A tleap script that builds the chain and sets N, CA, C and O, in Angstrom:
source leaprc.protein.ff14SB
mol = sequence {
  NMET ASP ARG PRO GLU ARG LEU PRO ARG ARG
  VAL ARG ALA LEU LEU ALA ASP THR GLY ASN
  GLU ILE LEU VAL SER VAL VAL SER LEU TRP
  GLU ILE ALA VAL LYS HIE ALA LEU SER ASN
  ARG SER LEU ALA ARG GLY ARG ALA ASP ALA
  ILE ARG PHE THR GLY ALA GLU ALA LEU ARG
  CYS PHE GLU GLU ALA GLY CYS ALA VAL LEU
  GLY LEU ALA PRO ALA HIE VAL LEU ALA LEU
  GLU GLY LEU PRO ALA LEU HIE ARG ASP PRO
  PHE ASP ARG MET LEU ALA ALA GLN ALA LEU
  ALA GLU PRO LEU ARG LEU VAL THR HIE ASP
  ALA ALA LEU ALA ALA TYR SER ASP SER PHE
  ILE ALA CPHE
}
set mol.1.N position { -0.861 0.898 -91.418 }
set mol.1.CA position { -1.519 2.084 -90.904 }
set mol.1.C position { -2.348 2.682 -92.031 }
set mol.1.O position { -1.874 2.796 -93.161 }
set mol.2.N position { -3.565 3.059 -91.732 }
set mol.2.CA position { -4.438 3.549 -92.771 }
set mol.2.C position { -4.192 5.022 -93.115 }
set mol.2.O position { -4.676 5.504 -94.139 }
set mol.3.N position { -3.441 5.742 -92.266 }
set mol.3.CA position { -3.110 7.137 -92.561 }
set mol.3.C position { -1.636 7.400 -92.253 }
set mol.3.O position { -1.305 8.004 -91.233 }
set mol.4.N position { -0.758 6.943 -93.144 }
set mol.4.CA position { 0.682 7.074 -92.883 }
set mol.4.C position { 1.145 8.518 -92.768 }
set mol.4.O position { 2.195 8.781 -92.182 }
set mol.5.N position { 0.390 9.446 -93.310 }
set mol.5.CA position { 0.775 10.854 -93.222 }
set mol.5.C position { 0.775 11.358 -91.780 }
set mol.5.O position { 1.342 12.411 -91.492 }
set mol.6.N position { 0.152 10.625 -90.888 }
set mol.6.CA position { 0.144 10.998 -89.468 }
set mol.6.C position { 1.472 10.678 -88.791 }
set mol.6.O position { 1.763 11.193 -87.711 }
set mol.7.N position { 2.274 9.830 -89.424 }
set mol.7.CA position { 3.587 9.494 -88.882 }
set mol.7.C position { 4.583 10.590 -89.232 }
set mol.7.O position { 4.494 11.183 -90.307 }
set mol.8.N position { 5.526 10.866 -88.345 }
set mol.8.CA position { 6.574 11.831 -88.663 }
set mol.8.C position { 7.382 11.361 -89.876 }
set mol.8.O position { 7.493 10.163 -90.133 }
set mol.9.N position { 7.925 12.290 -90.592 }
set mol.9.CA position { 8.709 11.987 -91.795 }
set mol.9.C position { 9.828 10.993 -91.484 }
set mol.9.O position { 10.075 10.078 -92.270 }
set mol.10.N position { 10.507 11.162 -90.347 }
set mol.10.CA position { 11.609 10.271 -89.969 }
set mol.10.C position { 11.128 8.826 -89.843 }
set mol.10.O position { 11.805 7.904 -90.298 }
set mol.11.N position { 9.980 8.631 -89.236 }
set mol.11.CA position { 9.443 7.279 -89.065 }
set mol.11.C position { 9.026 6.711 -90.414 }
set mol.11.O position { 9.292 5.542 -90.695 }
set mol.12.N position { 8.387 7.504 -91.244 }
set mol.12.CA position { 8.001 7.024 -92.581 }
set mol.12.C position { 9.227 6.622 -93.379 }
set mol.12.O position { 9.193 5.632 -94.110 }
set mol.13.N position { 10.321 7.385 -93.248 }
set mol.13.CA position { 11.559 7.057 -93.971 }
set mol.13.C position { 12.138 5.734 -93.477 }
set mol.13.O position { 12.601 4.926 -94.282 }
set mol.14.N position { 12.117 5.504 -92.174 }
set mol.14.CA position { 12.613 4.230 -91.626 }
set mol.14.C position { 11.783 3.055 -92.122 }
set mol.14.O position { 12.323 2.005 -92.469 }
set mol.15.N position { 10.475 3.238 -92.154 }
set mol.15.CA position { 9.586 2.165 -92.612 }
set mol.15.C position { 9.740 1.897 -94.104 }
set mol.15.O position { 9.594 0.760 -94.551 }
set mol.16.N position { 10.030 2.930 -94.868 }
set mol.16.CA position { 10.160 2.792 -96.319 }
set mol.16.C position { 11.528 2.248 -96.739 }
set mol.16.O position { 11.674 1.739 -97.851 }
set mol.17.N position { 12.509 2.349 -95.879 }
set mol.17.CA position { 13.866 1.897 -96.190 }
set mol.17.C position { 13.885 0.371 -96.287 }
set mol.17.O position { 13.668 -0.322 -95.293 }
set mol.18.N position { 14.144 -0.147 -97.491 }
set mol.18.CA position { 14.131 -1.591 -97.705 }
set mol.18.C position { 15.270 -2.303 -96.972 }
set mol.18.O position { 15.274 -3.530 -96.879 }
set mol.19.N position { 16.221 -1.553 -96.459 }
set mol.19.CA position { 17.300 -2.133 -95.666 }
set mol.19.C position { 16.884 -2.435 -94.239 }
set mol.19.O position { 17.612 -3.103 -93.506 }
set mol.20.N position { 15.728 -1.952 -93.845 }
set mol.20.CA position { 15.214 -2.197 -92.493 }
set mol.20.C position { 14.182 -3.311 -92.520 }
set mol.20.O position { 13.276 -3.313 -93.354 }
set mol.21.N position { 14.323 -4.247 -91.609 }
set mol.21.CA position { 13.303 -5.282 -91.451 }
set mol.21.C position { 12.260 -4.742 -90.474 }
set mol.21.O position { 12.597 -4.297 -89.377 }
set mol.22.N position { 11.010 -4.785 -90.877 }
set mol.22.CA position { 9.923 -4.291 -90.034 }
set mol.22.C position { 9.264 -5.489 -89.359 }
set mol.22.O position { 8.736 -6.383 -90.020 }
set mol.23.N position { 9.307 -5.488 -88.040 }
set mol.23.CA position { 8.739 -6.576 -87.253 }
set mol.23.C position { 7.528 -6.077 -86.485 }
set mol.23.O position { 7.491 -4.938 -86.020 }
set mol.24.N position { 6.558 -6.935 -86.362 }
set mol.24.CA position { 5.403 -6.683 -85.507 }
set mol.24.C position { 5.391 -7.819 -84.488 }
set mol.24.O position { 5.445 -8.997 -84.841 }
set mol.25.N position { 5.319 -7.439 -83.244 }
set mol.25.CA position { 5.358 -8.452 -82.187 }
set mol.25.C position { 4.048 -9.217 -82.107 }
set mol.25.O position { 2.965 -8.655 -82.270 }
set mol.26.N position { 4.175 -10.510 -81.852 }
set mol.26.CA position { 3.003 -11.334 -81.584 }
set mol.26.C position { 2.262 -10.789 -80.359 }
set mol.26.O position { 1.063 -11.019 -80.205 }
set mol.27.N position { 2.968 -10.076 -79.500 }
set mol.27.CA position { 2.350 -9.449 -78.332 }
set mol.27.C position { 1.333 -8.394 -78.771 }
set mol.27.O position { 0.287 -8.244 -78.139 }
set mol.28.N position { 1.630 -7.665 -79.843 }
set mol.28.CA position { 0.677 -6.685 -80.364 }
set mol.28.C position { -0.571 -7.376 -80.897 }
set mol.28.O position { -1.685 -6.892 -80.700 }
set mol.29.N position { -0.386 -8.504 -81.571 }
set mol.29.CA position { -1.542 -9.266 -82.058 }
set mol.29.C position { -2.361 -9.806 -80.890 }
set mol.29.O position { -3.591 -9.819 -80.931 }
set mol.30.N position { -1.664 -10.249 -79.857 }
set mol.30.CA position { -2.323 -10.752 -78.654 }
set mol.30.C position { -3.164 -9.640 -78.026 }
set mol.30.O position { -4.315 -9.864 -77.650 }
set mol.31.N position { -2.590 -8.447 -77.915 }
set mol.31.CA position { -3.316 -7.320 -77.324 }
set mol.31.C position { -4.546 -6.957 -78.156 }
set mol.31.O position { -5.616 -6.706 -77.600 }
set mol.32.N position { -4.404 -6.929 -79.473 }
set mol.32.CA position { -5.545 -6.629 -80.346 }
set mol.32.C position { -6.635 -7.670 -80.155 }
set mol.32.O position { -7.811 -7.325 -80.038 }
set mol.33.N position { -6.250 -8.951 -80.121 }
set mol.33.CA position { -7.237 -10.019 -79.957 }
set mol.33.C position { -7.959 -9.922 -78.616 }
set mol.33.O position { -9.178 -10.077 -78.553 }
set mol.34.N position { -7.213 -9.667 -77.548 }
set mol.34.CA position { -7.813 -9.548 -76.221 }
set mol.34.C position { -8.767 -8.364 -76.173 }
set mol.34.O position { -9.900 -8.481 -75.705 }
set mol.35.N position { -8.295 -7.226 -76.662 }
set mol.35.CA position { -9.131 -6.021 -76.593 }
set mol.35.C position { -10.341 -6.123 -77.516 }
set mol.35.O position { -11.409 -5.596 -77.205 }
set mol.36.N position { -10.175 -6.798 -78.647 }
set mol.36.CA position { -11.328 -6.988 -79.538 }
set mol.36.C position { -12.369 -7.865 -78.855 }
set mol.36.O position { -13.560 -7.555 -78.878 }
set mol.37.N position { -11.920 -8.960 -78.246 }
set mol.37.CA position { -12.857 -9.856 -77.561 }
set mol.37.C position { -13.582 -9.126 -76.436 }
set mol.37.O position { -14.788 -9.296 -76.257 }
set mol.38.N position { -12.852 -8.319 -75.683 }
set mol.38.CA position { -13.483 -7.556 -74.606 }
set mol.38.C position { -14.419 -6.488 -75.147 }
set mol.38.O position { -15.445 -6.187 -74.537 }
set mol.39.N position { -14.069 -5.919 -76.283 }
set mol.39.CA position { -14.901 -4.839 -76.832 }
set mol.39.C position { -16.189 -5.363 -77.449 }
set mol.39.O position { -17.115 -4.588 -77.690 }
set mol.40.N position { -16.266 -6.671 -77.709 }
set mol.40.CA position { -17.527 -7.221 -78.213 }
set mol.40.C position { -18.645 -6.958 -77.218 }
set mol.40.O position { -19.800 -6.768 -77.597 }
set mol.41.N position { -18.289 -6.950 -75.943 }
set mol.41.CA position { -19.287 -6.594 -74.922 }
set mol.41.C position { -19.700 -5.135 -75.065 }
set mol.41.O position { -20.869 -4.789 -74.890 }
set mol.42.N position { -18.728 -4.285 -75.386 }
set mol.42.CA position { -19.027 -2.867 -75.595 }
set mol.42.C position { -19.923 -2.684 -76.809 }
set mol.42.O position { -20.842 -1.865 -76.797 }
set mol.43.N position { -19.646 -3.460 -77.864 }
set mol.43.CA position { -20.482 -3.388 -79.063 }
set mol.43.C position { -21.927 -3.745 -78.725 }
set mol.43.O position { -22.870 -3.102 -79.187 }
set mol.44.N position { -22.075 -4.788 -77.907 }
set mol.44.CA position { -23.415 -5.227 -77.524 }
set mol.44.C position { -24.153 -4.138 -76.752 }
set mol.44.O position { -25.380 -4.056 -76.792 }
set mol.45.N position { -23.392 -3.307 -76.054 }
set mol.45.CA position { -24.007 -2.209 -75.298 }
set mol.45.C position { -24.069 -0.921 -76.115 }
set mol.45.O position { -24.500 0.116 -75.610 }
set mol.46.N position { -23.637 -0.984 -77.378 }
set mol.46.CA position { -23.708 0.184 -78.255 }
set mol.46.C position { -22.653 1.243 -77.992 }
set mol.46.O position { -22.826 2.398 -78.382 }
set mol.47.N position { -21.551 0.866 -77.329 }
set mol.47.CA position { -20.494 1.836 -77.042 }
set mol.47.C position { -19.685 2.122 -78.293 }
set mol.47.O position { -19.392 1.219 -79.076 }
set mol.48.N position { -19.330 3.377 -78.472 }
set mol.48.CA position { -18.599 3.803 -79.660 }
set mol.48.C position { -17.119 3.456 -79.598 }
set mol.48.O position { -16.451 3.456 -80.631 }
set mol.49.N position { -16.585 3.158 -78.405 }
set mol.49.CA position { -15.161 2.907 -78.280 }
set mol.49.C position { -14.781 1.439 -78.496 }
set mol.49.O position { -13.643 1.049 -78.238 }
set mol.50.N position { -15.718 0.638 -78.962 }
set mol.50.CA position { -15.453 -0.777 -79.192 }
set mol.50.C position { -14.426 -0.960 -80.307 }
set mol.50.O position { -14.434 -0.220 -81.291 }
set mol.51.N position { -13.546 -1.941 -80.151 }
set mol.51.CA position { -12.530 -2.251 -81.153 }
set mol.51.C position { -13.135 -3.248 -82.129 }
set mol.51.O position { -13.493 -4.363 -81.749 }
set mol.52.N position { -13.246 -2.847 -83.371 }
set mol.52.CA position { -13.885 -3.699 -84.373 }
set mol.52.C position { -12.870 -4.488 -85.202 }
set mol.52.O position { -13.252 -5.378 -85.962 }
set mol.53.N position { -11.605 -4.175 -85.064 }
set mol.53.CA position { -10.530 -4.787 -85.829 }
set mol.53.C position { -10.076 -6.048 -85.104 }
set mol.53.O position { -9.637 -5.959 -83.957 }
set mol.54.N position { -10.165 -7.205 -85.726 }
set mol.54.CA position { -9.774 -8.455 -85.074 }
set mol.54.C position { -8.268 -8.699 -85.196 }
set mol.54.O position { -7.586 -8.074 -86.009 }
set mol.55.N position { -7.770 -9.611 -84.378 }
set mol.55.CA position { -6.373 -10.001 -84.482 }
set mol.55.C position { -6.047 -10.584 -85.847 }
set mol.55.O position { -4.978 -10.319 -86.396 }
set mol.56.N position { -6.963 -11.377 -86.399 }
set mol.56.CA position { -6.744 -11.969 -87.729 }
set mol.56.C position { -6.661 -10.883 -88.802 }
set mol.56.O position { -5.828 -10.958 -89.706 }
set mol.57.N position { -7.527 -9.878 -88.697 }
set mol.57.CA position { -7.478 -8.768 -89.664 }
set mol.57.C position { -6.179 -7.986 -89.526 }
set mol.57.O position { -5.590 -7.577 -90.527 }
set mol.58.N position { -5.733 -7.778 -88.296 }
set mol.58.CA position { -4.475 -7.069 -88.068 }
set mol.58.C position { -3.307 -7.853 -88.658 }
set mol.58.O position { -2.443 -7.275 -89.319 }
set mol.59.N position { -3.275 -9.159 -88.425 }
set mol.59.CA position { -2.202 -9.994 -88.962 }
set mol.59.C position { -2.178 -9.926 -90.482 }
set mol.59.O position { -1.114 -9.797 -91.086 }
set mol.60.N position { -3.347 -10.014 -91.097 }
set mol.60.CA position { -3.417 -9.926 -92.572 }
set mol.60.C position { -2.847 -8.594 -93.059 }
set mol.60.O position { -2.088 -8.561 -94.028 }
set mol.61.N position { -3.207 -7.505 -92.395 }
set mol.61.CA position { -2.700 -6.185 -92.783 }
set mol.61.C position { -1.187 -6.093 -92.612 }
set mol.61.O position { -0.490 -5.564 -93.478 }
set mol.62.N position { -0.683 -6.611 -91.495 }
set mol.62.CA position { 0.760 -6.579 -91.264 }
set mol.62.C position { 1.491 -7.393 -92.327 }
set mol.62.O position { 2.510 -6.952 -92.857 }
set mol.63.N position { 0.973 -8.578 -92.638 }
set mol.63.CA position { 1.616 -9.426 -93.640 }
set mol.63.C position { 1.563 -8.781 -95.023 }
set mol.63.O position { 2.543 -8.827 -95.767 }
set mol.64.N position { 0.428 -8.183 -95.370 }
set mol.64.CA position { 0.311 -7.500 -96.667 }
set mol.64.C position { 1.278 -6.333 -96.776 }
set mol.64.O position { 1.736 -6.000 -97.869 }
set mol.65.N position { 1.591 -5.708 -95.639 }
set mol.65.CA position { 2.537 -4.589 -95.626 }
set mol.65.C position { 3.990 -5.065 -95.628 }
set mol.65.O position { 4.914 -4.252 -95.661 }
set mol.66.N position { 4.189 -6.389 -95.593 }
set mol.66.CA position { 5.536 -6.938 -95.635 }
set mol.66.C position { 6.210 -7.064 -94.277 }
set mol.66.O position { 7.423 -7.259 -94.206 }
set mol.67.N position { 5.454 -6.956 -93.221 }
set mol.67.CA position { 6.011 -7.079 -91.869 }
set mol.67.C position { 6.192 -8.549 -91.502 }
set mol.67.O position { 5.392 -9.405 -91.879 }
set mol.68.N position { 7.250 -8.814 -90.768 }
set mol.68.CA position { 7.461 -10.144 -90.203 }
set mol.68.C position { 6.949 -10.128 -88.764 }
set mol.68.O position { 6.930 -9.082 -88.114 }
set mol.69.N position { 6.538 -11.286 -88.279 }
set mol.69.CA position { 6.027 -11.377 -86.916 }
set mol.69.C position { 7.160 -11.856 -86.002 }
set mol.69.O position { 7.800 -12.875 -86.262 }
set mol.70.N position { 7.388 -11.102 -84.933 }
set mol.70.CA position { 8.366 -11.469 -83.923 }
set mol.70.C position { 7.655 -12.291 -82.858 }
set mol.70.O position { 6.743 -11.804 -82.190 }
set mol.71.N position { 8.079 -13.542 -82.707 }
set mol.71.CA position { 7.487 -14.411 -81.702 }
set mol.71.C position { 7.955 -14.052 -80.300 }
set mol.71.O position { 8.816 -13.194 -80.110 }
set mol.72.N position { 7.378 -14.717 -79.349 }
set mol.72.CA position { 7.728 -14.501 -77.947 }
set mol.72.C position { 8.678 -15.605 -77.519 }
set mol.72.O position { 8.360 -16.788 -77.638 }
set mol.73.N position { 9.840 -15.220 -77.022 }
set mol.73.CA position { 10.868 -16.183 -76.618 }
set mol.73.C position { 11.109 -16.098 -75.108 }
set mol.73.O position { 10.809 -15.078 -74.486 }
set mol.74.N position { 11.644 -17.157 -74.527 }
set mol.74.CA position { 11.953 -17.113 -73.094 }
set mol.74.C position { 12.826 -15.915 -72.707 }
set mol.74.O position { 12.616 -15.316 -71.652 }
set mol.75.N position { 13.789 -15.567 -73.537 }
set mol.75.CA position { 14.659 -14.416 -73.231 }
set mol.75.C position { 13.855 -13.126 -73.115 }
set mol.75.O position { 14.198 -12.245 -72.327 }
set mol.76.N position { 12.800 -13.018 -73.891 }
set mol.76.CA position { 11.940 -11.825 -73.821 }
set mol.76.C position { 11.224 -11.771 -72.479 }
set mol.76.O position { 11.165 -10.726 -71.831 }
set mol.77.N position { 10.684 -12.909 -72.075 }
set mol.77.CA position { 9.955 -12.982 -70.805 }
set mol.77.C position { 10.906 -12.685 -69.646 }
set mol.77.O position { 10.554 -11.944 -68.727 }
set mol.78.N position { 12.100 -13.256 -69.687 }
set mol.78.CA position { 13.062 -13.041 -68.606 }
set mol.78.C position { 13.545 -11.595 -68.555 }
set mol.78.O position { 13.897 -11.099 -67.484 }
set mol.79.N position { 13.564 -10.917 -69.695 }
set mol.79.CA position { 13.977 -9.507 -69.730 }
set mol.79.C position { 13.008 -8.619 -68.948 }
set mol.79.O position { 13.378 -7.528 -68.515 }
set mol.80.N position { 11.782 -9.077 -68.769 }
set mol.80.CA position { 10.801 -8.308 -67.981 }
set mol.80.C position { 11.278 -8.074 -66.553 }
set mol.80.O position { 11.011 -7.026 -65.966 }
set mol.81.N position { 11.983 -9.051 -66.000 }
set mol.81.CA position { 12.412 -8.961 -64.604 }
set mol.81.C position { 13.322 -7.770 -64.347 }
set mol.81.O position { 13.344 -7.225 -63.243 }
set mol.82.N position { 14.065 -7.372 -65.354 }
set mol.82.CA position { 15.005 -6.268 -65.179 }
set mol.82.C position { 14.443 -4.902 -65.536 }
set mol.82.O position { 15.134 -3.891 -65.405 }
set mol.83.N position { 13.197 -4.865 -65.984 }
set mol.83.CA position { 12.626 -3.574 -66.389 }
set mol.83.C position { 12.192 -2.756 -65.179 }
set mol.83.O position { 11.529 -3.276 -64.282 }
set mol.84.N position { 12.562 -1.479 -65.151 }
set mol.84.CA position { 12.029 -0.621 -64.104 }
set mol.84.C position { 10.536 -0.374 -64.346 }
set mol.84.O position { 10.040 -0.581 -65.454 }
set mol.85.N position { 9.846 0.057 -63.333 }
set mol.85.CA position { 8.388 0.257 -63.413 }
set mol.85.C position { 8.051 1.605 -64.050 }
set mol.85.O position { 7.417 2.454 -63.423 }
set mol.86.N position { 8.476 1.792 -65.293 }
set mol.86.CA position { 8.185 3.041 -66.007 }
set mol.86.C position { 6.818 3.012 -66.677 }
set mol.86.O position { 6.249 4.057 -66.992 }
set mol.87.N position { 6.305 1.827 -66.888 }
set mol.87.CA position { 5.041 1.665 -67.611 }
set mol.87.C position { 4.237 0.565 -66.936 }
set mol.87.O position { 4.796 -0.451 -66.521 }
set mol.88.N position { 2.933 0.762 -66.824 }
set mol.88.CA position { 2.101 -0.213 -66.117 }
set mol.88.C position { 1.447 -1.240 -67.041 }
set mol.88.O position { 1.072 -2.322 -66.591 }
set mol.89.N position { 1.307 -0.914 -68.319 }
set mol.89.CA position { 0.610 -1.806 -69.241 }
set mol.89.C position { 1.462 -3.052 -69.513 }
set mol.89.O position { 2.590 -2.922 -69.990 }
set mol.90.N position { 0.956 -4.245 -69.225 }
set mol.90.CA position { 1.769 -5.459 -69.404 }
set mol.90.C position { 2.135 -5.741 -70.863 }
set mol.90.O position { 3.207 -6.283 -71.132 }
set mol.91.N position { 1.269 -5.384 -71.800 }
set mol.91.CA position { 1.597 -5.594 -73.209 }
set mol.91.C position { 2.756 -4.680 -73.618 }
set mol.91.O position { 3.695 -5.123 -74.279 }
set mol.92.N position { 2.689 -3.416 -73.227 }
set mol.92.CA position { 3.750 -2.476 -73.581 }
set mol.92.C position { 5.068 -2.840 -72.903 }
set mol.92.O position { 6.134 -2.700 -73.503 }
set mol.93.N position { 5.002 -3.302 -71.672 }
set mol.93.CA position { 6.216 -3.735 -70.985 }
set mol.93.C position { 6.853 -4.921 -71.716 }
set mol.93.O position { 8.078 -5.014 -71.799 }
set mol.94.N position { 6.025 -5.823 -72.243 }
set mol.94.CA position { 6.563 -6.967 -72.975 }
set mol.94.C position { 7.203 -6.511 -74.281 }
set mol.94.O position { 8.236 -7.046 -74.684 }
set mol.95.N position { 6.596 -5.524 -74.948 }
set mol.95.CA position { 7.200 -4.982 -76.170 }
set mol.95.C position { 8.571 -4.378 -75.869 }
set mol.95.O position { 9.520 -4.569 -76.629 }
set mol.96.N position { 8.669 -3.657 -74.768 }
set mol.96.CA position { 9.957 -3.076 -74.378 }
set mol.96.C position { 10.963 -4.185 -74.089 }
set mol.96.O position { 12.111 -4.108 -74.525 }
set mol.97.N position { 10.545 -5.203 -73.367 }
set mol.97.CA position { 11.444 -6.314 -73.037 }
set mol.97.C position { 11.934 -7.006 -74.308 }
set mol.97.O position { 13.117 -7.330 -74.420 }
set mol.98.N position { 11.044 -7.231 -75.255 }
set mol.98.CA position { 11.449 -7.864 -76.512 }
set mol.98.C position { 12.479 -7.010 -77.241 }
set mol.98.O position { 13.514 -7.508 -77.685 }
set mol.99.N position { 12.187 -5.733 -77.357 }
set mol.99.CA position { 13.086 -4.841 -78.089 }
set mol.99.C position { 14.456 -4.766 -77.425 }
set mol.99.O position { 15.481 -4.743 -78.106 }
set mol.100.N position { 14.471 -4.729 -76.119 }
set mol.100.CA position { 15.748 -4.669 -75.404 }
set mol.100.C position { 16.509 -5.992 -75.486 }
set mol.100.O position { 17.735 -5.989 -75.598 }
set mol.101.N position { 15.812 -7.104 -75.432 }
set mol.101.CA position { 16.460 -8.415 -75.461 }
set mol.101.C position { 17.049 -8.751 -76.820 }
set mol.101.O position { 18.060 -9.450 -76.889 }
set mol.102.N position { 16.452 -8.277 -77.896 }
set mol.102.CA position { 16.890 -8.698 -79.237 }
set mol.102.C position { 18.275 -8.187 -79.648 }
set mol.102.O position { 19.053 -9.060 -80.034 }
set mol.103.N position { 18.686 -7.015 -79.634 }
set mol.103.CA position { 18.024 -5.722 -79.469 }
set mol.103.C position { 17.418 -5.223 -80.785 }
set mol.103.O position { 17.905 -5.513 -81.878 }
set mol.104.N position { 16.339 -4.464 -80.627 }
set mol.104.CA position { 15.626 -3.867 -81.754 }
set mol.104.C position { 15.283 -2.418 -81.435 }
set mol.104.O position { 15.231 -2.018 -80.272 }
set mol.105.N position { 15.051 -1.642 -82.481 }
set mol.105.CA position { 14.518 -0.288 -82.297 }
set mol.105.C position { 13.011 -0.438 -82.186 }
set mol.105.O position { 12.402 -1.183 -82.953 }
set mol.106.N position { 12.415 0.254 -81.249 }
set mol.106.CA position { 10.972 0.231 -81.057 }
set mol.106.C position { 10.432 1.606 -81.418 }
set mol.106.O position { 10.900 2.621 -80.904 }
set mol.107.N position { 9.447 1.632 -82.302 }
set mol.107.CA position { 8.803 2.887 -82.682 }
set mol.107.C position { 7.478 2.956 -81.945 }
set mol.107.O position { 6.662 2.039 -82.034 }
set mol.108.N position { 7.264 4.053 -81.213 }
set mol.108.CA position { 6.067 4.170 -80.395 }
set mol.108.C position { 5.584 5.610 -80.289 }
set mol.108.O position { 6.356 6.560 -80.420 }
set mol.109.N position { 4.310 5.738 -80.054 }
set mol.109.CA position { 3.710 7.050 -79.793 }
set mol.109.C position { 3.547 7.262 -78.290 }
set mol.109.O position { 2.995 8.276 -77.864 }
set mol.110.N position { 4.020 6.325 -77.498 }
set mol.110.CA position { 3.856 6.329 -76.052 }
set mol.110.C position { 5.163 6.775 -75.384 }
set mol.110.O position { 6.150 6.038 -75.388 }
set mol.111.N position { 5.163 7.972 -74.817 }
set mol.111.CA position { 6.375 8.523 -74.204 }
set mol.111.C position { 6.858 7.674 -73.028 }
set mol.111.O position { 8.064 7.531 -72.828 }
set mol.112.N position { 5.935 7.110 -72.251 }
set mol.112.CA position { 6.334 6.273 -71.117 }
set mol.112.C position { 7.046 5.016 -71.600 }
set mol.112.O position { 8.006 4.574 -70.970 }
set mol.113.N position { 6.595 4.441 -72.695 }
set mol.113.CA position { 7.236 3.264 -73.263 }
set mol.113.C position { 8.606 3.629 -73.828 }
set mol.113.O position { 9.570 2.882 -73.656 }
set mol.114.N position { 8.692 4.757 -74.492 }
set mol.114.CA position { 9.955 5.200 -75.088 }
set mol.114.C position { 11.017 5.488 -74.027 }
set mol.114.O position { 12.211 5.477 -74.327 }
set mol.115.N position { 10.591 5.744 -72.790 }
set mol.115.CA position { 11.540 6.064 -71.717 }
set mol.115.C position { 12.424 4.877 -71.344 }
set mol.115.O position { 13.411 5.065 -70.633 }
set mol.116.N position { 12.114 3.679 -71.790 }
set mol.116.CA position { 12.922 2.518 -71.459 }
set mol.116.C position { 14.295 2.518 -72.135 }
set mol.116.O position { 15.232 1.906 -71.623 }
set mol.117.N position { 14.423 3.196 -73.277 }
set mol.117.CA position { 15.696 3.141 -73.980 }
set mol.117.C position { 15.865 4.322 -74.927 }
set mol.117.O position { 14.907 4.774 -75.555 }
set mol.118.N position { 17.084 4.809 -75.019 }
set mol.118.CA position { 17.403 5.858 -75.988 }
set mol.118.C position { 17.292 5.346 -77.417 }
set mol.118.O position { 17.181 6.134 -78.355 }
set mol.119.N position { 17.323 4.020 -77.584 }
set mol.119.CA position { 17.218 3.464 -78.936 }
set mol.119.C position { 15.770 3.375 -79.402 }
set mol.119.O position { 15.516 3.100 -80.575 }
set mol.120.N position { 14.821 3.604 -78.502 }
set mol.120.CA position { 13.399 3.597 -78.883 }
set mol.120.C position { 13.078 4.941 -79.529 }
set mol.120.O position { 13.577 5.984 -79.107 }
set mol.121.N position { 12.249 4.898 -80.545 }
set mol.121.CA position { 11.888 6.099 -81.304 }
set mol.121.C position { 10.490 6.523 -80.915 }
set mol.121.O position { 9.517 5.823 -81.196 }
set mol.122.N position { 10.391 7.676 -80.267 }
set mol.122.CA position { 9.093 8.215 -79.861 }
set mol.122.C position { 8.677 9.288 -80.860 }
set mol.122.O position { 9.502 10.060 -81.349 }
set mol.123.N position { 7.390 9.319 -81.149 }
set mol.123.CA position { 6.879 10.387 -82.029 }
set mol.123.C position { 5.563 10.895 -81.503 }
set mol.123.O position { 4.967 11.793 -82.097 }
savepdb mol mol.pdb
quit
């Protein structure tokens, strides 16, 4: 993150704690890549909301920050079947399924995503 001061102190402390393994889902990289590819059309039209950050750039940043990449496993996909319809975004639903299947704590700024579990950290 280019402005960590925007994160709540509690989240910054969790990220800084060397006892915690920080994972970034391959699903997040997939979403960045998809949205970047789609936003290239926006760039061509001069739209300001185009995503200029590529999946490769995101992966490099995550790796430089010491994050490990969480792959997508069959158990994650199957966990989707049991999720209630609290969130419509398929990428976010997959992140919730992964976190619940592992189990992992999920840190999110999305209240609808955080509603899937008390173990998810919303800020």
